[in-house]
NUGUTI-668432 format. One record per residue (C-alpha): residue number from 1; residue in three letters; x, y, z. Coordinates in steps of 0.25 Angstrom, whole numbers. Layout:
N
SITE   i  aa    xx    yy    zz
SITE NUM ala     X     Y     Z
...
END
This chain:
397
SITE   i  aa    xx    yy    zz
SITE   1 met   273  -479   372
SITE   2 arg   267  -466   377
SITE   3 ile   257  -459   368
SITE   4 ser   254  -444   368
SITE   5 gln   240  -439   366
SITE   6 met   243  -435   352
SITE   7 gly   255  -443   350
SITE   8 ala   260  -456   343
SITE   9 leu   252  -468   341
SITE  10 his   253  -481   350
SITE  11 ala   265  -490   347
SITE  12 leu   262  -499   335
SITE  13 pro   266  -514   334
SITE  14 pro   277  -516   324
SITE  15 his   269  -523   314
SITE  16 ala   259  -511   314
SITE  17 ile   270  -501   309
SITE  18 pro   267  -498   294
SITE  19 ser   277  -492   284
SITE  20 pro   276  -477   282
SITE  21 met   268  -472   271
SITE  22 arg   275  -471   257
SITE  23 ala   279  -457   253
SITE  24 asp   273  -459   239
SITE  25 leu   259  -463   245
SITE  26 glu   260  -451   255
SITE  27 glu   263  -441   244
SITE  28 ser   252  -447   235
SITE  29 leu   242  -446   246
SITE  30 thr   246  -432   249
SITE  31 asp   244  -428   235
SITE  32 thr   230  -434   234
SITE  33 val   226  -426   247
SITE  34 tyr   230  -413   241
SITE  35 arg   223  -417   228
SITE  36 thr   210  -417   236
SITE  37 val   210  -402   237
SITE  38 phe   205  -401   222
SITE  39 glu   200  -415   221
SITE  40 pro   191  -419   233
SITE  41 gln   189  -433   228
SITE  42 ala   204  -435   230
SITE  43 trp   201  -438   245
SITE  44 ala   197  -452   241
SITE  45 asp   210  -454   234
SITE  46 ala   217  -449   247
SITE  47 met   210  -458   256
SITE  48 arg   214  -470   247
SITE  49 leu   228  -466   247
SITE  50 ala   227  -464   262
SITE  51 ala   223  -479   263
SITE  52 asp   236  -482   256
SITE  53 ala   245  -473   264
SITE  54 phe   238  -477   277
SITE  55 pro   233  -492   275
SITE  56 ser   218  -491   280
SITE  57 asn   205  -497   278
SITE  58 gly   197  -484   278
SITE  59 gln   201  -469   274
SITE  60 thr   191  -458   277
SITE  61 phe   190  -443   274
SITE  62 tyr   178  -436   279
SITE  63 phe   172  -424   286
SITE  64 leu   166  -425   299
SITE  65 asp   156  -415   304
SITE  66 lys   157  -416   319
SITE  67 pro   144  -408   323
SITE  68 thr   135  -416   314
SITE  69 gly   142  -429   315
SITE  70 arg   142  -431   300
SITE  71 ile   154  -435   290
SITE  72 arg   156  -431   276
SITE  73 pro   165  -441   269
SITE  74 val   176  -436   259
SITE  75 ala   183  -449   256
SITE  76 leu   181  -463   262
SITE  77 glu   188  -476   259
SITE  78 gly   185  -489   266
SITE  79 ile   172  -484   272
SITE  80 ala   159  -491   268
SITE  81 pro   147  -481   266
SITE  82 arg   139  -488   277
SITE  83 trp   150  -485   287
SITE  84 leu   151  -471   283
SITE  85 ser   136  -469   287
SITE  86 glu   139  -475   301
SITE  87 phe   151  -467   303
SITE  88 glu   145  -454   308
SITE  89 ala   137  -460   319
SITE  90 leu   148  -469   324
SITE  91 tyr   159  -459   323
SITE  92 phe   151  -448   331
SITE  93 ala   147  -458   342
SITE  94 pro   150  -453   356
SITE  95 asp   160  -465   359
SITE  96 asn   169  -462   347
SITE  97 pro   182  -456   353
SITE  98 trp   185  -449   340
SITE  99 ile   173  -440   342
SITE 100 glu   177  -438   357
SITE 101 leu   190  -433   354
SITE 102 ser   186  -426   341
SITE 103 glu   190  -412   344
SITE 104 arg   204  -417   347
SITE 105 leu   206  -427   336
SITE 106 his   199  -421   324
SITE 107 arg   208  -410   322
SITE 108 pro   217  -408   309
SITE 109 gly   231  -415   311
SITE 110 val   227  -424   322
SITE 111 val   229  -438   317
SITE 112 arg   219  -448   323
SITE 113 thr   222  -463   326
SITE 114 asn   215  -473   335
SITE 115 glu   228  -473   344
SITE 116 arg   228  -457   345
SITE 117 leu   213  -458   349
SITE 118 his   216  -468   360
SITE 119 thr   227  -459   365
SITE 120 phe   218  -447   366
SITE 121 leu   208  -457   374
SITE 122 arg   220  -460   383
SITE 123 gly   221  -475   378
SITE 124 asp   206  -477   378
SITE 125 glu   202  -485   365
SITE 126 ala   188  -479   365
SITE 127 leu   188  -479   349
SITE 128 tyr   187  -494   349
SITE 129 arg   175  -494   358
SITE 130 ser   167  -484   350
SITE 131 ala   156  -486   341
SITE 132 tyr   163  -479   330
SITE 133 tyr   174  -490   330
SITE 134 asn   166  -502   333
SITE 135 glu   154  -498   324
SITE 136 trp   162  -491   313
SITE 137 met   177  -493   312
SITE 138 arg   177  -508   317
SITE 139 pro   166  -513   307
SITE 140 gln   174  -507   296
SITE 141 asp   187  -514   301
SITE 142 phe   193  -500   305
SITE 143 arg   201  -499   318
SITE 144 tyr   213  -489   316
SITE 145 thr   211  -474   311
SITE 146 leu   220  -463   306
SITE 147 gly   214  -450   304
SITE 148 asn   215  -435   304
SITE 149 thr   206  -423   303
SITE 150 leu   210  -414   291
SITE 151 leu   201  -402   294
SITE 152 ala   191  -398   305
SITE 153 glu   182  -386   303
SITE 154 glu   169  -382   310
SITE 155 gly   166  -396   316
SITE 156 val   170  -403   303
SITE 157 val   182  -412   302
SITE 158 ala   189  -419   290
SITE 159 asn   194  -432   294
SITE 160 val   203  -442   287
SITE 161 thr   203  -456   294
SITE 162 leu   210  -469   290
SITE 163 leu   205  -482   296
SITE 164 arg   213  -495   297
SITE 165 ala   208  -509   300
SITE 166 pro   211  -516   314
SITE 167 asp   221  -526   307
SITE 168 met   230  -515   302
SITE 169 pro   239  -507   311
SITE 170 thr   235  -494   317
SITE 171 phe   240  -481   310
SITE 172 asp   255  -479   315
SITE 173 arg   263  -467   317
SITE 174 ser   269  -466   303
SITE 175 glu   255  -467   298
SITE 176 val   250  -456   307
SITE 177 ala   261  -447   303
SITE 178 ala   259  -449   288
SITE 179 phe   244  -447   291
SITE 180 glu   247  -434   298
SITE 181 arg   255  -429   286
SITE 182 leu   244  -433   276
SITE 183 ser   233  -427   285
SITE 184 arg   240  -413   284
SITE 185 his   239  -414   269
SITE 186 met   225  -418   270
SITE 187 thr   221  -406   279
SITE 188 arg   228  -397   269
SITE 189 ala   221  -402   257
SITE 190 leu   208  -402   264
SITE 191 arg   209  -388   268
SITE 192 met   213  -384   254
SITE 193 ala   201  -391   248
SITE 194 val   192  -384   258
SITE 195 arg   197  -370   255
SITE 196 leu   197  -373   240
SITE 197 glu   182  -378   241
SITE 198 arg   178  -366   250
SITE 199 ser   184  -356   241
SITE 200 glu   177  -363   228
SITE 201 val   164  -363   235
SITE 202 ser   165  -349   240
SITE 203 arg   169  -343   226
SITE 204 leu   157  -350   219
SITE 205 glu   147  -345   230
SITE 206 met   153  -331   231
SITE 207 ser   154  -328   217
SITE 208 ala   139  -331   216
SITE 209 leu   136  -322   227
SITE 210 asp   144  -311   221
SITE 211 gly   135  -311   209
SITE 212 leu   123  -306   217
SITE 213 arg   118  -292   217
SITE 214 his   114  -291   232
SITE 215 gly   123  -293   244
SITE 216 val   126  -307   248
SITE 217 ala   135  -312   259
SITE 218 leu   139  -326   265
SITE 219 val   140  -325   280
SITE 220 asp   142  -334   291
SITE 221 ala   135  -335   305
SITE 222 asp   144  -324   310
SITE 223 leu   140  -315   299
SITE 224 arg   154  -316   293
SITE 225 val   154  -313   278
SITE 226 val   160  -325   270
SITE 227 his   157  -318   257
SITE 228 ala   149  -306   252
SITE 229 asn   146  -303   238
SITE 230 arg   149  -290   231
SITE 231 ala   135  -284   234
SITE 232 met   137  -287   249
SITE 233 glu   151  -282   250
SITE 234 ala   146  -268   244
SITE 235 leu   135  -268   255
SITE 236 leu   145  -271   266
SITE 237 arg   154  -261   261
SITE 238 asp   143  -251   262
SITE 239 gly   141  -254   277
SITE 240 ser   127  -249   277
SITE 241 gly   118  -259   285
SITE 242 leu   127  -271   283
SITE 243 gly   142  -272   285
SITE 244 leu   154  -281   287
SITE 245 arg   163  -281   300
SITE 246 asp   174  -291   302
SITE 247 gly   169  -299   291
SITE 248 arg   155  -300   297
SITE 249 leu   142  -293   293
SITE 250 phe   136  -282   302
SITE 251 thr   124  -273   302
SITE 252 ala   122  -259   308
SITE 253 ser   114  -264   320
SITE 254 phe   114  -274   330
SITE 255 gln   100  -279   328
SITE 256 ala   103  -280   313
SITE 257 gln   116  -288   316
SITE 258 ser   108  -298   325
SITE 259 his    98  -299   314
SITE 260 leu   109  -302   303
SITE 261 arg   115  -313   312
SITE 262 ala   101  -319   314
SITE 263 leu    99  -319   299
SITE 264 val   112  -326   296
SITE 265 ala   110  -336   308
SITE 266 glu    96  -340   303
SITE 267 ala   101  -342   289
SITE 268 leu   112  -351   294
SITE 269 ser   103  -359   303
SITE 270 pro   101  -373   299
SITE 271 leu    87  -372   304
SITE 272 asn    84  -361   294
SITE 273 pro    76  -367   282
SITE 274 ala    80  -362   269
SITE 275 ser    65  -360   265
SITE 276 ser    62  -350   277
SITE 277 ser    60  -335   275
SITE 278 lys    73  -328   277
SITE 279 pro    73  -317   287
SITE 280 ser    81  -304   283
SITE 281 leu    88  -292   289
SITE 282 pro    85  -278   283
SITE 283 leu    96  -268   285
SITE 284 ser    94  -253   283
SITE 285 gln   103  -246   273
SITE 286 gly    99  -232   271
SITE 287 thr    87  -232   262
SITE 288 ser    89  -247   259
SITE 289 thr    88  -260   266
SITE 290 leu    97  -272   266
SITE 291 asn    90  -285   267
SITE 292 leu    98  -296   272
SITE 293 gln    95  -311   271
SITE 294 ala   103  -323   275
SITE 295 thr   102  -337   269
SITE 296 pro   110  -349   272
SITE 297 ala   122  -351   262
SITE 298 arg   131  -363   260
SITE 299 gly   145  -361   266
SITE 300 ala   157  -365   258
SITE 301 ala   154  -380   259
SITE 302 gly   160  -391   251
SITE 303 arg   165  -405   251
SITE 304 tyr   174  -403   263
SITE 305 leu   169  -393   274
SITE 306 pro   154  -389   276
SITE 307 gly   152  -374   273
SITE 308 lys   151  -364   284
SITE 309 pro   136  -359   286
SITE 310 leu   134  -346   278
SITE 311 ala   123  -337   276
SITE 312 leu   120  -329   263
SITE 313 leu   116  -315   267
SITE 314 thr   109  -307   256
SITE 315 val   107  -292   256
SITE 316 thr    97  -286   248
SITE 317 his    97  -270   247
SITE 318 thr    83  -263   246
SITE 319 asp    80  -249   245
SITE 320 thr    69  -247   255
SITE 321 asn    65  -234   248
SITE 322 asp    62  -243   236
SITE 323 pro    49  -239   229
SITE 324 phe    46  -253   227
SITE 325 ala    45  -256   242
SITE 326 pro    31  -249   244
SITE 327 ser    25  -255   231
SITE 328 leu    31  -269   235
SITE 329 leu    24  -268   248
SITE 330 arg    11  -263   244
SITE 331 gln     9  -270   230
SITE 332 asp    16  -283   232
SITE 333 tyr    13  -285   247
SITE 334 gly     0  -277   248
SITE 335 cys     5  -268   260
SITE 336 thr    -2  -255   263
SITE 337 pro     6  -242   263
SITE 338 ala     8  -243   278
SITE 339 glu    13  -257   278
SITE 340 ala    23  -254   266
SITE 341 arg    28  -242   274
SITE 342 leu    31  -251   286
SITE 343 val    38  -261   278
SITE 344 ile    47  -251   271
SITE 345 gly    51  -246   285
SITE 346 leu    55  -260   288
SITE 347 leu    63  -262   275
SITE 348 lys    71  -249   279
SITE 349 gly    76  -257   291
SITE 350 leu    67  -250   301
SITE 351 asn    61  -259   313
SITE 352 leu    46  -260   314
SITE 353 arg    45  -249   324
SITE 354 ala    53  -239   315
SITE 355 ala    46  -244   302
SITE 356 ala    32  -241   309
SITE 357 gln    36  -227   313
SITE 358 ala    41  -224   298
SITE 359 ala    28  -230   293
SITE 360 gly    20  -220   302
SITE 361 thr    14  -231   311
SITE 362 thr    15  -237   324
SITE 363 tyr    24  -249   328
SITE 364 glu    11  -257   332
SITE 365 ser     4  -254   319
SITE 366 ala    17  -258   311
SITE 367 arg    17  -272   318
SITE 368 thr     3  -274   313
SITE 369 thr     7  -269   299
SITE 370 leu    19  -278   298
SITE 371 lys    11  -290   301
SITE 372 arg     2  -287   289
SITE 373 val    14  -285   280
SITE 374 phe    19  -298   284
SITE 375 met     6  -305   280
SITE 376 lys     6  -297   266
SITE 377 val    21  -300   263
SITE 378 gly    20  -314   268
SITE 379 val    31  -314   279
SITE 380 gln    32  -316   294
SITE 381 ser    42  -306   299
SITE 382 gln    48  -293   297
SITE 383 ser    61  -298   291
SITE 384 gln    54  -307   281
SITE 385 leu    45  -295   277
SITE 386 ile    58  -286   274
SITE 387 ser    65  -298   267
SITE 388 arg    53  -300   258
SITE 389 val    51  -285   254
SITE 390 leu    65  -283   252
SITE 391 arg    66  -295   243
SITE 392 asp    54  -292   235
SITE 393 leu    59  -277   233
SITE 394 ser    72  -283   228
SITE 395 ala    65  -292   218
SITE 396 gln    56  -280   213
SITE 397 arg    69  -272   210
END
């Protein structure tokens, strides 16, 4: 018989045609799947019921991180621990045709069987020549598979796969149809669980941020605000120095905007050690300075999907005419009056040339003065200097 690319399975011998799944078993399995929304441990029960509904030697539900080639098991039945440790290397081996056709086959709603894979390969049974089959499936007495992707987001896919021994019949049309129905329920349940989990995590984290007195926002790499606490909302409504446009943070100048992007990008970089001194961005706001700092924050992560990388952006508000500033610079850091005048100019958001002019000195002298201040304060850059002084001023107040 002729087979379309996504069409029916190959013709089965008469003895291989199983009886349809019992209605009561399908109903029980569906109920258990929806129980997982509030009871994640019920996935193990669902896998055991799947073994009754679709007689098989192994039943697996796991998350597959395609960029890293790692898996995260949720519920496994019939897979010994030693085989789980070898799965990643063999499944992602270059000769595994499931990986070759991953983009086309690992999509929600596309039921996968060996026969459909071979149809995609125009009759080539490459699966049975692969290391994945010969070194992972075959030693465990697996040959036939029935699987589906329940969810695919940002390189992570949730897969359910049933595995059957070579002395059993392959999965037939009625089983594929029943598995398609079941997979739709599994996908709905998983999406509901992910939404519920993310909202619970968000409520806990956001309520903690709302209790802070200074402005705090969770932002992504595009400066899109995921959440802003009340102090940050008030600051953004004021629109002086920092604002919100189309859901993203923006500053009054192109240079400051570039600096803000770099600040967040550095916080989100996996190469950025948590112990390193964090740079800051001063923004002038009348007689005050907004000091912005970014640190990595955990995304809305949980047992299902990894969280989206987010940065925690904190804003401290300092009056640059604060009488504490000169005394802090002179008494705590040992700065001379000339050095203190230069630093106060920088605190007001002036660049070094303008701060030098305001302090009544030349740009060249200001550069030399600034190096002395670095040594006294114990920093290595202008941004670190401003951050340290603003932090210490806030502590004094």
